[in-house]
C-alpha positions in Angstrom: 0.0 0.0 0.0 1.1 3.5 -0.8 -0.1 6.6 1.2 -2.9 4.5 2.8 -4.4 3.5 -0.5 -4.6 -0.1 -1.7 -3.0 -0.8 -5.0 -5.4 -2.4 -7.5 -4.2 -4.8 -10.2 -6.2 -4.6 -13.4 -5.8 -7.2 -16.0 -5.7 -6.2 -19.6 -9.1 -6.0 -21.2 -9.6 -6.5 -24.9 -12.8 -6.7 -26.9 -11.3 -8.4 -29.9 -10.7 -12.1 -30.2 -7.6 -11.4 -32.4 -6.1 -9.1 -29.8 -4.4 -11.8 -27.7 -0.9 -10.3 -28.6 -2.0 -7.1 -26.9 -2.8 -9.0 -23.7 0.7 -10.5 -23.8 2.2 -7.1 -24.5 0.3 -5.5 -21.6 1.5 -8.3 -19.3 5.1 -7.8 -20.3 4.8 -4.0 -19.8 3.2 -4.6 -16.4 6.1 -6.9 -15.5 8.7 -4.2 -16.6 7.0 -1.7 -14.3 6.7 -4.1 -11.5 10.5 -4.6 -11.8 11.1 -0.8 -11.4 11.1 0.5 -15.0 9.1 3.8 -15.1 6.6 4.7 -17.8 8.9 7.5 -18.9 11.8 5.0 -19.4 9.5 2.7 -21.4 8.3 5.7 -23.5 12.0 6.6 -24.2 12.8 3.1 -25.3 9.8 3.0 -27.6 10.7 6.4 -29.1 14.2 5.2 -29.8 12.8 2.0 -31.4 10.7 4.2 -33.6 13.8 6.2 -34.6 15.5 2.8 -35.3 12.6 1.8 -37.6 13.1 5.0 -39.5 16.9 4.5 -39.8 17.7 7.6 -37.8 21.5 7.6 -37.2 22.7 7.1 -33.6 24.4 10.6 -33.6 21.3 12.5 -34.9 20.0 15.3 -32.8 16.6 13.6 -32.5 18.1 10.9 -30.3 19.4 13.6 -27.9 15.9 15.1 -27.4 13.5 13.8 -24.7 10.8 11.4 -25.8 7.5 13.2 -26.8 4.6 12.8 -24.4 2.5 11.2 -27.1 4.2 8.6 -29.3 1.1 8.3 -31.5 1.3 12.0 -32.5 1.3 12.1 -36.3 3.6 15.1 -36.2 6.4 12.8 -35.1 6.2 10.8 -38.4 5.7 14.1 -40.4 8.9 15.5 -38.8 10.8 12.3 -39.6 9.6 12.3 -43.2 10.4 16.0 -43.6 14.0 15.2 -42.4 14.2 12.4 -45.0 13.6 9.4 -42.7 11.1 6.8 -43.7 9.9 3.6 -42.0 11.9 0.6 -43.2 10.1 -2.7 -43.8 12.4 -4.6 -41.5 14.9 -3.7 -38.8 18.1 -5.7 -39.0 20.0 -5.9 -35.7 
């Protein structure tokens, strides 16, 4: 308990039979947070993954900026495209 309030655990709820991967993803995200990773850190990791998918070089100024508060903002993709970065079909590690 924190500050006298009970913590509630909510399981992921989906309304689509084909959405089982989202339930798995939500479980993994919950596990990351339970192990101490903050939502801000997760957002930063996802933002950098988005930059990877658009082949943004490691030394590009976008990688030094803080992650935007909304990763689904279409302006992010517009900015990437304006800078000449487009989503690649497959990321090779």
